[in-house]
N, C-alpha and C positions, 0 to 999 in steps of 0.2 A: 502495501500498501504505498502510494508516494504521500511526503510531508504535508501537500495540500489538499487530498481527500480526507487524512486524517484530522487535519485542524478545522476540514469541512464538517466531518462529525462530530466533532467538539462543540461547533455551533448548533447541528440539528441538537445534539443531546442538551445542550445547555436551553435551547429552548422545550423542549420533551419537559425538561424540571421545572423550569419555568410556566410550562401549562399545567403542571401537577400543581403547581402552587397557586395556579389561578382556581382549580376546582376546591382547596382547601378555601381560599378565600368567599366561594360563593357557599359552604357548608356553616362557613362563619356568619357569613350574612343571613341565611336562614334562622339563627337563631333569638329568642327575644332576649335582649338587656335591658335593665333597669336605666340606664341611663348612657349618653354618646360616649361620655368617657370612657367605661366599660365596655364599648362596643371598639374602641381601638385598641384596649387593653388587655382583650382577647388571647390568650398563649396561641391560637391560630393564627390569629390575624399578623403576629407579630413574628411568628415564625414564618407565614407566608412571606411576608417583608422580606426577612432575613434571606427567603431562598430566593428571590427576585435579586436581593442585592447581589448575591453570590452570583446567578446566572449571569449578570450583567458584566462579573469581574472575569469567569470563564470566555463571554464572548468577544470581551476585550482583549482578554489570550489570544483566542481565536484568529482574531486578524490581527495579531502581527503578521502571519503567513497566508491565511485569505485575503484577497483581493476587496477591497472595500463596494465595490460594485457587485460582488456576488452575497453580502449578509443580506439583502432582506431578502434576497431569491429563499435562502438558507432555512431563515427567521419563518417563513411562510408557512413551512410545515408546522406552524404554531397554527393555523387553522385547521388542520387535518387533526391534532393533536386533540386540541378544545373539541371538537365535536364526536370524535370518538369517546375521549374520556368523559365528558357530559353524559354521551348512553350508558355507558356503562356504570357512572355512579348515580345516577340521576333519573337515569331512563328516558331521557328526555329522546323523542325520536328523530329519525334523520329523514326528512322528506326528500323526494329527489330533485329539488331545489339543491337543499347541502351534500348530496351526493354528487351532481354536476358539477360544482363548485369546488369541489374535493379533486375529482379526477382532474377539472382545470389547475388545479396546484399542480399536481402533481406531473401534470405533461406539462406543465409551464417551467416546471426545475427542471425535467431532462429535456426540452427543449435549448432552455438557456446553459446548460451545463454541458449538454453536444457541443452546442456553437463555441463555447469560451475554451471548451478543453478544460473543463474546471478540475476533472477528477485525476487529468495527466500529470506527470511529474516537468 
């Protein structure tokens, strides 16, 4: 595996972990809190924002090798991760438009990667 491919996968992994933290935030948002302060001091919320911060650092590290123009393409996988995780954790239905959107994201990533040689040494 080339260095560029490894760092690209690191950015995708960071996006996946960030998607998991968004699931934590949604779980926390479904709770009822006695005050606004308690809502923000919930351990699940603090953990989720800590994970977001860690993912930002991981993505910045990945950008040491991955061209900046490729980062939004790789991070678009978050749309797919969130949709799938929402289905798994919240049983949210995926309609045809969402499935088509996910397919278009995957096709876009493939086309961009092929055109840019994103995973070649």
